[in-house]
C-alpha positions, 0 to 999 in steps of 0.5 A: 129163834129165826130173825124177824123179817120187815114188811117195807111199805113204800108210800106216803099215805100216813092213813094206809100206814097206820092200817097196815101197822094194825094188821101187822102188829102181832105177827110172829117174825115180821115187823112193819118197818116205816114207810119208805119214799121210792127214792129210799126204798131203790137205794136201800134194797134191805133183806131179800128175805123183806117183803115190800108192800107199794102203794099203788097210789104213791104220788110222783110215780109209775106203779109198772115201771116201779114194781119192775125196778124193785122186784129186780135186785135179788128178785124180791117179792112185792106185793101191790096195795091197792084200795079194794078188792078188783078180779084184774088187780091180780094178773095185772100186778103179776104179770108186772112182776108182783107177787099178789095183790093186798087190799089196804084194809086188810086184816091181821089174819088175812096178813098173816096168811099171804106172809106165811104163803109168799115163800111158796109163790114165784115172784111171777108166773110161767111166761109164753117163752117156755115154751072183756067186752068192756075197753081193757083201760076202763078195767083197769080203772076199778083198781082203784078211785078215778082220781089215783087211777095207775096211769102207768100201767094202763099204759104198759098193758093197753095199745094206745091206737086200739085201747085192746089189751097188747100182745105182751099182757095176751100171751101172759093170760094165755098161758093161764087160761090155757092152764085152767082151761086144762084143769077144769076140762073145758075149752079155749079158742084162740082167734087170730084175725086181721088184714092185709096192709095197713089201716089208719087210726080212725080205721083201728078204732072202728074195727075195735069197736065191732070186736068189742061188739062182737066179744063176751065180757069173759073175752080177751081181745089184743092187738097183734102187729099193725094188721092182726089181733088176737083174741082169747076166747075161755068155754068155746069150742072151735064152732063158736069161735067160728061163729064170732069170727064170721060175725065180725067179716060180716060186720067189717064188710057192711062198714066198707073200711078201707086201708091206706091206699083206699082197698077193702079190708079184707078180714082173715081169721085162723081159730086154734082151739083146745082141747087138741092132740097137739096142744101141750103149751100155749105156745103150740095154741098160738103156733096152730092159730098164726098158721091157720091164720097165714093159710087164710090170709093168702087164700084172699080172707078165709075163716079157718079152723087148725084141724 
Protein backbone atom coordinates (compact mmCIF):
# COMPACT_ATOMS: atom_id res chain seq x y z
CA UNK A 1 0.00 0.00 0.00
CA UNK A 2 1.34 3.39 -0.97
CA UNK A 3 2.15 5.98 1.68
CA UNK A 4 -0.33 8.79 2.05
CA UNK A 5 0.88 12.02 0.50
CA UNK A 6 0.17 15.38 2.05
CA UNK A 7 -1.39 18.45 0.55
CA UNK A 8 0.42 21.28 2.31
CA UNK A 9 -1.61 24.49 2.29
CA UNK A 10 0.29 27.75 2.77
CA UNK A 11 -2.42 30.20 3.78
CA UNK A 12 -3.88 32.17 6.65
CA UNK A 13 -7.40 32.04 5.20
CA UNK A 14 -9.58 29.71 7.30
CA UNK A 15 -12.36 29.81 4.69
CA UNK A 16 -9.97 28.60 2.00
CA UNK A 17 -8.71 25.88 4.34
CA UNK A 18 -12.28 24.66 4.88
CA UNK A 19 -13.01 24.68 1.13
CA UNK A 20 -9.92 22.64 0.34
CA UNK A 21 -10.51 20.25 3.24
CA UNK A 22 -13.93 19.45 1.79
CA UNK A 23 -12.47 18.95 -1.69
CA UNK A 24 -9.61 16.74 -0.43
CA UNK A 25 -11.74 14.53 1.83
CA UNK A 26 -11.81 10.95 0.62
CA UNK A 27 -9.24 11.31 -2.19
CA UNK A 28 -7.28 8.05 -2.05
CA UNK A 29 -3.62 8.45 -1.15
CA UNK A 30 -3.86 12.12 -0.18
CA UNK A 31 -4.67 14.14 2.90
CA UNK A 32 -4.77 17.87 3.59
CA UNK A 33 -2.29 18.87 6.30
CA UNK A 34 -3.07 21.78 8.65
CA UNK A 35 -2.44 25.17 7.06
CA UNK A 36 1.07 26.57 7.34
CA UNK A 37 2.58 30.01 7.39
CA UNK A 38 5.14 30.73 4.67
CA UNK A 39 7.95 30.71 7.25
CA UNK A 40 6.87 27.28 8.48
CA UNK A 41 6.67 25.87 4.96
CA UNK A 42 10.15 27.17 4.17
CA UNK A 43 11.68 25.74 7.35
CA UNK A 44 10.04 22.32 6.93
CA UNK A 45 10.26 21.22 3.27
CA UNK A 46 8.35 17.99 3.90
CA UNK A 47 8.47 15.11 1.45
CA UNK A 48 9.24 15.82 -2.22
CA UNK A 49 6.20 13.65 -2.96
CA UNK A 50 3.89 16.14 -1.23
CA UNK A 51 2.20 18.97 -3.12
CA UNK A 52 2.08 22.57 -1.94
CA UNK A 53 -0.92 24.86 -2.40
CA UNK A 54 0.08 28.53 -2.11
CA UNK A 55 -2.65 31.08 -1.45
CA UNK A 56 -2.03 34.00 -3.85
CA UNK A 57 -3.59 36.31 -1.25
CA UNK A 58 -1.18 35.29 1.51
CA UNK A 59 -0.78 38.34 3.71
CA UNK A 60 2.66 39.97 3.82
CA UNK A 61 4.17 37.71 1.14
CA UNK A 62 5.38 38.31 -2.40
CA UNK A 63 3.80 35.45 -4.39
CA UNK A 64 6.55 35.48 -7.02
CA UNK A 65 9.36 35.14 -4.47
CA UNK A 66 7.36 32.63 -2.43
CA UNK A 67 6.91 30.33 -5.44
CA UNK A 68 10.61 30.44 -6.25
CA UNK A 69 11.64 29.76 -2.64
CA UNK A 70 9.13 26.95 -2.11
CA UNK A 71 9.79 25.10 -5.38
CA UNK A 72 13.60 25.24 -5.32
CA UNK A 73 14.23 22.57 -2.61
CA UNK A 74 13.82 19.10 -4.16
CA UNK A 75 12.02 20.64 -7.15
CA UNK A 76 8.83 20.56 -5.12
CA UNK A 77 5.48 20.77 -6.90
CA UNK A 78 3.30 23.75 -6.14
CA UNK A 79 -0.07 25.07 -7.24
CA UNK A 80 -0.99 28.73 -6.93
CA UNK A 81 -4.53 29.01 -5.50
CA UNK A 82 -6.52 31.91 -6.98
CA UNK A 83 -10.07 33.08 -6.21
CA UNK A 84 -11.51 32.48 -9.69
CA UNK A 85 -10.67 31.31 -13.21
CA UNK A 86 -8.42 33.49 -15.34
CA UNK A 87 -6.73 32.58 -18.67
CA UNK A 88 -3.48 34.31 -17.68
CA UNK A 89 -3.15 32.66 -14.27
CA UNK A 90 -1.72 29.40 -15.62
CA UNK A 91 1.13 30.79 -17.77
CA UNK A 92 2.08 33.35 -15.13
CA UNK A 93 2.18 30.78 -12.34
CA UNK A 94 4.18 28.32 -14.44
CA UNK A 95 6.59 31.07 -15.45
CA UNK A 96 7.21 31.68 -11.77
CA UNK A 97 7.97 28.00 -11.21
CA UNK A 98 4.60 26.56 -10.18
CA UNK A 99 3.12 23.35 -11.56
CA UNK A 100 -0.18 25.07 -12.24
CA UNK A 101 -3.18 26.90 -10.82
CA UNK A 102 -6.19 25.82 -8.79
CA UNK A 103 -9.34 27.78 -8.03
CA UNK A 104 -10.31 28.22 -4.40
CA UNK A 105 -13.71 26.60 -5.01
CA UNK A 106 -12.32 23.52 -6.77
CA UNK A 107 -14.47 20.39 -6.53
CA UNK A 108 -13.37 17.02 -5.17
CA UNK A 109 -13.35 15.45 -8.66
CA UNK A 110 -11.32 18.33 -10.11
CA UNK A 111 -8.78 18.22 -7.29
CA UNK A 112 -8.46 14.44 -7.58
CA UNK A 113 -7.84 14.75 -11.32
CA UNK A 114 -5.10 17.32 -10.73
CA UNK A 115 -3.39 15.23 -8.08
CA UNK A 116 -3.45 12.16 -10.31
CA UNK A 117 -2.08 14.11 -13.28
CA UNK A 118 0.49 16.27 -11.54
CA UNK A 119 3.18 13.57 -11.41
CA UNK A 120 3.44 13.70 -15.20
CA UNK A 121 3.95 17.48 -15.38
CA UNK A 122 7.24 19.29 -15.37
CA UNK A 123 7.64 21.91 -12.63
CA UNK A 124 7.95 24.59 -15.31
CA UNK A 125 7.98 24.56 -19.11
CA UNK A 126 11.09 24.43 -21.28
CA UNK A 127 12.83 27.78 -21.37
CA UNK A 128 14.15 29.65 -24.37
CA UNK A 129 17.63 28.92 -23.03
CA UNK A 130 17.53 25.43 -24.50
CA UNK A 131 18.05 26.63 -27.41
CA UNK A 132 -3.14 42.12 -25.46
CA UNK A 133 -3.92 45.60 -26.36
CA UNK A 134 -4.29 45.87 -22.60
CA UNK A 135 -1.56 46.80 -20.17
CA UNK A 136 -0.08 43.69 -18.58
CA UNK A 137 -0.79 45.15 -15.14
CA UNK A 138 -4.49 45.30 -15.99
CA UNK A 139 -4.39 41.69 -17.13
CA UNK A 140 -2.58 40.56 -14.02
CA UNK A 141 -5.09 42.34 -11.79
CA UNK A 142 -7.69 39.84 -13.01
CA UNK A 143 -5.95 37.09 -11.06
CA UNK A 144 -7.83 38.18 -7.98
CA UNK A 145 -9.87 40.99 -6.49
CA UNK A 146 -8.40 44.49 -6.63
CA UNK A 147 -7.95 44.58 -2.89
CA UNK A 148 -5.65 41.55 -2.91
CA UNK A 149 -3.92 41.71 -6.28
CA UNK A 150 -0.50 39.95 -6.44
CA UNK A 151 1.76 42.99 -6.53
CA UNK A 152 4.87 40.82 -6.59
CA UNK A 153 3.79 39.13 -9.82
CA UNK A 154 3.05 42.46 -11.46
CA UNK A 155 6.44 43.83 -10.49
CA UNK A 156 8.16 40.66 -11.62
CA UNK A 157 6.57 40.42 -15.08
CA UNK A 158 6.05 44.02 -16.18
CA UNK A 159 8.63 46.61 -17.19
CA UNK A 160 8.25 49.49 -14.70
CA UNK A 161 8.75 52.31 -17.22
CA UNK A 162 6.40 51.14 -19.98
CA UNK A 163 4.07 48.64 -18.22
CA UNK A 164 4.75 46.25 -21.11
CA UNK A 165 5.84 42.69 -20.36
CA UNK A 166 9.50 42.29 -19.44
CA UNK A 167 12.04 40.29 -21.41
CA UNK A 168 11.96 37.17 -19.19
CA UNK A 169 8.22 36.66 -19.47
CA UNK A 170 8.16 37.42 -23.19
CA UNK A 171 10.86 34.87 -24.01
CA UNK A 172 8.90 32.31 -22.02
CA UNK A 173 5.79 33.15 -24.05
CA UNK A 174 7.72 32.99 -27.34
CA UNK A 175 8.53 29.35 -26.71
CA UNK A 176 4.90 28.66 -25.78
CA UNK A 177 3.45 30.51 -28.78
CA UNK A 178 5.76 28.72 -31.24
CA UNK A 179 4.68 25.35 -29.88
CA UNK A 180 1.04 26.40 -30.29
CA UNK A 181 1.59 27.72 -33.82
CA UNK A 182 3.31 24.50 -34.87
CA UNK A 183 0.66 22.30 -33.30
CA UNK A 184 -2.27 24.10 -34.93
CA UNK A 185 -0.49 25.00 -38.20
CA UNK A 186 -0.94 28.74 -37.64
CA UNK A 187 1.40 31.62 -38.52
CA UNK A 188 3.33 33.47 -35.82
CA UNK A 189 5.32 36.67 -36.30
CA UNK A 190 7.99 38.13 -34.04
CA UNK A 191 8.68 41.85 -34.37
CA UNK A 192 11.72 43.59 -32.92
CA UNK A 193 11.30 47.35 -32.98
CA UNK A 194 13.39 50.17 -31.60
CA UNK A 195 15.46 53.28 -32.12
CA UNK A 196 19.08 54.42 -31.90
CA UNK A 197 19.98 56.28 -28.70
CA UNK A 198 18.02 56.75 -25.49
CA UNK A 199 14.64 58.28 -24.67
CA UNK A 200 13.11 59.80 -21.56
CA UNK A 201 10.41 58.17 -19.49
CA UNK A 202 7.64 60.34 -20.96
CA UNK A 203 8.63 59.35 -24.50
CA UNK A 204 8.75 55.68 -23.55
CA UNK A 205 5.25 55.92 -22.12
CA UNK A 206 3.99 57.59 -25.28
CA UNK A 207 5.58 54.86 -27.35
CA UNK A 208 4.05 52.09 -25.25
CA UNK A 209 0.63 53.73 -25.61
CA UNK A 210 1.15 53.90 -29.37
CA UNK A 211 2.11 50.21 -29.46
CA UNK A 212 -0.98 49.21 -27.51
CA UNK A 213 -3.25 51.19 -29.82
CA UNK A 214 -1.78 49.40 -32.84
CA UNK A 215 -2.00 45.92 -31.28
CA UNK A 216 -4.79 43.40 -30.97
CA UNK A 217 -5.93 41.74 -27.76
CA UNK A 218 -4.06 38.56 -28.69
CA UNK A 219 -0.70 40.29 -29.30
CA UNK A 220 1.95 40.26 -26.58
CA UNK A 221 4.10 43.36 -26.27
CA UNK A 222 7.29 43.59 -24.27
CA UNK A 223 10.39 45.64 -23.68
CA UNK A 224 13.67 44.07 -24.82
CA UNK A 225 16.24 46.60 -23.60
CA UNK A 226 16.66 50.38 -23.14
CA UNK A 227 15.76 51.25 -26.73
CA UNK A 228 14.10 48.20 -28.29
CA UNK A 229 10.92 46.16 -27.92
CA UNK A 230 9.76 42.67 -28.82
CA UNK A 231 6.24 41.85 -30.03
CA UNK A 232 4.67 38.41 -30.45
CA UNK A 233 1.84 38.37 -33.00
CA UNK A 234 -0.07 35.04 -33.05
CA UNK A 235 -2.05 34.12 -36.18
CA UNK A 236 -0.10 36.77 -38.12
CA UNK A 237 1.87 36.19 -41.35
CA UNK A 238 4.78 38.48 -42.35
CA UNK A 239 2.55 40.81 -44.35
CA UNK A 240 0.29 41.50 -41.39
CA UNK A 241 3.25 42.18 -39.11
CA UNK A 242 4.70 44.59 -41.67
CA UNK A 243 1.42 46.52 -41.88
CA UNK A 244 1.41 46.93 -38.08
CA UNK A 245 5.07 48.00 -38.06
CA UNK A 246 4.61 50.68 -40.74
CA UNK A 247 1.54 51.99 -38.93
CA UNK A 248 3.64 52.41 -35.78
CA UNK A 249 6.44 54.09 -37.72
CA UNK A 250 4.03 56.57 -39.26
CA UNK A 251 2.31 57.34 -35.95
CA UNK A 252 5.66 57.88 -34.20
CA UNK A 253 6.73 60.31 -36.93
CA UNK A 254 3.45 62.22 -36.59
CA UNK A 255 3.97 62.51 -32.82
CA UNK A 256 7.37 64.13 -33.33
CA UNK A 257 9.01 62.09 -30.55
CA UNK A 258 12.60 63.04 -29.62
CA UNK A 259 15.44 61.21 -27.91
CA UNK A 260 17.41 62.55 -24.94
CA UNK A 261 19.66 64.71 -27.12
CA UNK A 262 16.74 66.20 -29.03
CA UNK A 263 17.00 64.17 -32.23
CA UNK A 264 13.87 62.65 -33.83
CA UNK A 265 13.27 59.00 -33.01
CA UNK A 266 13.74 56.88 -36.11
CA UNK A 267 11.94 53.58 -35.64
CA UNK A 268 13.64 50.50 -37.11
CA UNK A 269 11.82 47.16 -37.41
CA UNK A 270 12.91 43.57 -37.95
CA UNK A 271 10.32 40.82 -38.56
CA UNK A 272 10.62 37.04 -38.52
CA UNK A 273 7.76 34.61 -39.02
CA UNK A 274 6.79 30.97 -38.64
CA UNK A 275 6.43 28.82 -40.69
CA UNK A 276 9.91 29.23 -42.12
CA UNK A 277 12.42 26.54 -43.15
CA UNK A 278 15.06 27.99 -40.82
CA UNK A 279 12.82 28.08 -37.74
CA UNK A 280 13.20 24.96 -35.62
CA UNK A 281 12.95 26.41 -32.12
CA UNK A 282 11.96 29.69 -30.49
CA UNK A 283 15.53 30.94 -30.48
CA UNK A 284 15.59 30.84 -34.28
CA UNK A 285 12.64 33.23 -34.51
CA UNK A 286 14.25 35.60 -32.04
CA UNK A 287 17.63 35.46 -33.82
CA UNK A 288 16.13 36.17 -37.24
CA UNK A 289 14.06 39.09 -35.95
CA UNK A 290 17.10 40.49 -34.14
CA UNK A 291 19.32 40.27 -37.22
CA UNK A 292 16.68 41.94 -39.39
CA UNK A 293 16.24 44.67 -36.78
CA UNK A 294 19.96 45.44 -36.58
CA UNK A 295 20.14 45.71 -40.38
CA UNK A 296 17.06 47.96 -40.41
CA UNK A 297 18.73 50.16 -37.80
CA UNK A 298 21.90 50.39 -39.91
CA UNK A 299 19.77 51.58 -42.81
CA UNK A 300 18.47 54.46 -40.70
CA UNK A 301 15.03 53.14 -39.79
CA UNK A 302 13.74 50.58 -42.27
CA UNK A 303 11.19 47.76 -41.96
CA UNK A 304 12.86 44.47 -42.90
CA UNK A 305 11.34 40.99 -43.06
CA UNK A 306 13.71 38.04 -42.62
CA UNK A 307 13.67 35.91 -45.77
